[in-house]
C-alpha positions as CSV (number, residue, x, y, z in Angstrom):
1,X,116.2,92.4,104.7
2,X,113.5,90.5,107.0
3,X,113.5,89.3,110.8
4,X,114.2,86.1,110.1
5,X,116.9,87.2,107.7
6,X,118.7,88.4,111.2
7,X,117.0,85.6,113.1
8,X,118.6,83.5,111.0
9,X,122.3,85.2,111.2
10,X,121.2,85.7,115.4
11,X,120.8,82.5,116.3
12,X,117.2,82.7,117.6
13,X,113.7,81.9,116.9
14,X,111.8,84.2,115.1
15,X,109.5,85.4,118.5
16,X,113.4,85.6,119.5
17,X,114.0,88.1,117.3
18,X,110.8,90.2,117.3
19,X,110.6,90.2,120.8
20,X,113.9,91.5,120.7
21,X,113.4,94.0,118.0
22,X,110.3,95.3,118.9
23,X,109.6,94.8,122.9
24,X,106.5,92.8,123.8
25,X,104.8,91.3,126.5
26,X,107.9,87.9,126.6
27,X,110.7,89.9,128.0
28,X,113.9,88.9,126.2
29,X,117.1,88.4,128.2
30,X,119.4,90.9,127.9
31,X,122.4,89.3,126.1
32,X,120.3,87.9,123.7
33,X,118.1,91.4,123.1
34,X,121.5,92.9,122.7
35,X,123.1,90.2,119.8
36,X,120.3,90.6,118.4
37,X,120.2,94.2,118.2
38,X,123.4,94.0,116.9
39,X,123.5,91.4,115.2
40,X,120.5,93.0,113.2
41,X,122.8,96.7,112.9
42,X,125.0,95.1,111.5
43,X,123.1,93.5,108.1
44,X,120.9,97.0,107.9
45,X,118.1,95.6,109.0
46,X,115.3,98.9,109.7
47,X,111.4,97.8,110.5
48,X,109.0,97.6,108.5
49,X,106.4,100.2,110.4
50,X,103.4,99.2,108.1
51,X,103.6,94.9,109.0
52,X,103.8,96.5,111.9
53,X,100.8,98.4,112.2
54,X,99.1,95.5,110.8
55,X,100.5,92.8,112.7
56,X,99.4,95.3,115.6
57,X,95.9,95.1,114.7
58,X,96.4,99.7,113.5
59,X,97.6,101.4,111.1
60,X,98.8,104.7,111.6
61,X,97.8,106.6,108.0
62,X,96.5,109.8,108.0
63,X,95.3,111.8,104.7
64,X,95.0,115.0,103.1
65,X,92.5,116.1,100.6
66,X,92.9,119.4,98.4
67,X,92.3,120.7,95.0
68,X,95.1,123.1,95.8
69,X,97.8,122.4,97.0
70,X,99.8,124.6,95.5
71,X,97.9,127.6,97.5
72,X,100.3,128.6,100.2
73,X,97.3,128.9,103.1
74,X,96.9,124.5,101.7
75,X,100.6,124.2,101.5
76,X,101.4,125.3,105.2
77,X,98.3,123.2,106.6
78,X,100.2,120.6,105.0
79,X,103.5,121.5,106.2
80,X,102.2,122.1,109.4
81,X,100.8,118.3,109.6
82,X,103.2,116.9,108.2
83,X,105.4,118.0,110.5
84,X,102.4,116.9,113.3
85,X,102.3,113.4,111.9
86,X,106.6,112.7,112.2
87,X,106.1,113.9,115.9
88,X,103.5,111.2,115.9
89,X,105.1,109.1,113.9
90,X,101.5,108.7,111.5
91,X,102.4,109.1,107.9
92,X,100.3,111.1,106.5
93,X,98.8,110.6,102.4
94,X,97.7,113.5,100.1
95,X,95.3,113.4,97.4
96,X,94.7,116.3,94.9
97,X,91.4,116.7,93.6
98,X,89.4,118.4,90.9
99,X,87.3,121.0,92.5
100,X,84.2,118.9,91.1
101,X,82.6,115.6,93.5
102,X,83.2,113.7,90.7
103,X,87.4,114.3,91.1
104,X,87.2,114.4,95.3
105,X,84.5,110.8,95.8
106,X,86.8,109.5,94.1
107,X,90.8,110.2,95.4
108,X,88.3,110.4,99.5
109,X,87.9,107.0,98.2
110,X,91.9,106.0,97.4
111,X,92.8,107.5,100.6
112,X,90.6,104.9,102.5
113,X,91.3,102.3,100.6
114,X,94.4,102.5,101.8
115,X,93.3,102.9,105.5
116,X,94.0,106.3,106.9
117,X,92.2,107.2,110.1
118,X,91.2,110.5,109.7
119,X,91.3,112.9,106.2
120,X,92.0,116.5,106.3
121,X,89.5,117.9,103.8
122,X,89.2,121.3,103.0
123,X,85.5,123.0,102.9
124,X,85.2,123.8,99.7
125,X,86.0,119.8,99.2
126,X,83.8,119.1,101.5
127,X,80.2,120.1,101.0
128,X,81.4,118.4,97.1
129,X,81.8,115.2,98.9
130,X,78.6,115.8,100.7
131,X,76.5,116.3,97.7
132,X,73.9,114.4,96.4
133,X,75.0,111.8,94.1
134,X,78.9,111.6,94.7
135,X,80.9,108.9,93.6
136,X,83.1,106.5,95.4
137,X,82.6,104.6,99.5
138,X,81.3,107.0,102.3
139,X,83.6,106.6,105.2
140,X,83.4,102.9,107.1
141,X,82.3,104.1,110.9
142,X,86.1,104.3,112.0
143,X,87.1,107.3,109.8
144,X,86.8,110.7,110.9
145,X,86.5,113.3,108.9
146,X,88.3,116.5,109.4
147,X,87.2,119.9,107.4
148,X,90.0,122.5,107.2
149,X,89.5,126.3,106.2
150,X,90.8,126.4,103.1
151,X,93.5,128.9,101.5
152,X,94.1,132.3,101.2
153,X,91.5,132.8,97.8
154,X,88.4,132.9,101.4
155,X,90.5,135.7,103.9
156,X,92.1,132.7,106.0
157,X,96.0,133.5,106.7
158,X,98.7,131.1,107.2
159,X,98.5,129.2,110.2
160,X,100.4,130.5,112.9
161,X,102.0,128.9,116.3
162,X,98.5,128.8,118.0
163,X,97.1,126.4,115.1
164,X,100.5,124.3,115.2
165,X,99.6,123.2,118.4
166,X,96.1,122.4,118.1
167,X,96.4,120.2,115.1
168,X,99.3,118.2,117.3
169,X,97.1,117.8,119.1
170,X,94.1,116.1,117.0
171,X,97.0,114.3,115.7
172,X,97.9,113.0,118.6
173,X,94.4,112.2,119.3
174,X,94.0,110.9,116.2
175,X,97.0,108.3,116.2
176,X,96.6,107.8,120.0
177,X,92.3,106.8,118.7
178,X,91.0,103.2,117.9
179,X,88.2,104.4,116.3
180,X,85.0,106.4,116.4
181,X,83.3,108.6,113.8
182,X,83.1,111.5,114.1
183,X,83.4,115.1,112.0
184,X,85.0,117.7,113.7
185,X,86.6,121.4,112.4
186,X,90.3,121.6,112.5
187,X,91.3,125.3,114.0
188,X,92.1,127.4,111.1
189,X,93.7,130.4,112.1
190,X,91.5,133.4,112.5
191,X,90.8,135.0,109.0
192,X,91.8,138.4,106.8
193,X,90.5,141.4,108.0
């Protein structure tokens, strides 16, 4: 089901259907908008988020790169990122690399190839990625690398409410900013002690 299908069924132009469904700078009369929305609902039309993002010139993807998705702390951090991404209508892509620089570089390259705005990388892999001769592309200027603490083996506790709030603020910043490369550390919570 495409936007063109909705426009045809509603008897309007594709531009009018788009404005009715997506808003925009030009307004559509309420009667026309309601008609297009009714037709779209009847047809089961769902907007294609990626196509909308491309049309706006901005794709909202974040990446998460780890070498151990099964670690309880890593899984908890990933879960917090998923919640924050969902809240900001951002897609989170996850990659698991081996602990070596080659694997980490290849996975980072894959995430960058998908157009991520930022990649959350475990501290262990961040170190491997900085190793001389690491294969794969270096992040382009508009992709941020955010280092997150490694898991329970490093003595880091599970994320708490403060971590959740900090990560949500960081994802909000990443999902609304339009560039600006930076390397920063994500919140990590207190060390076990």
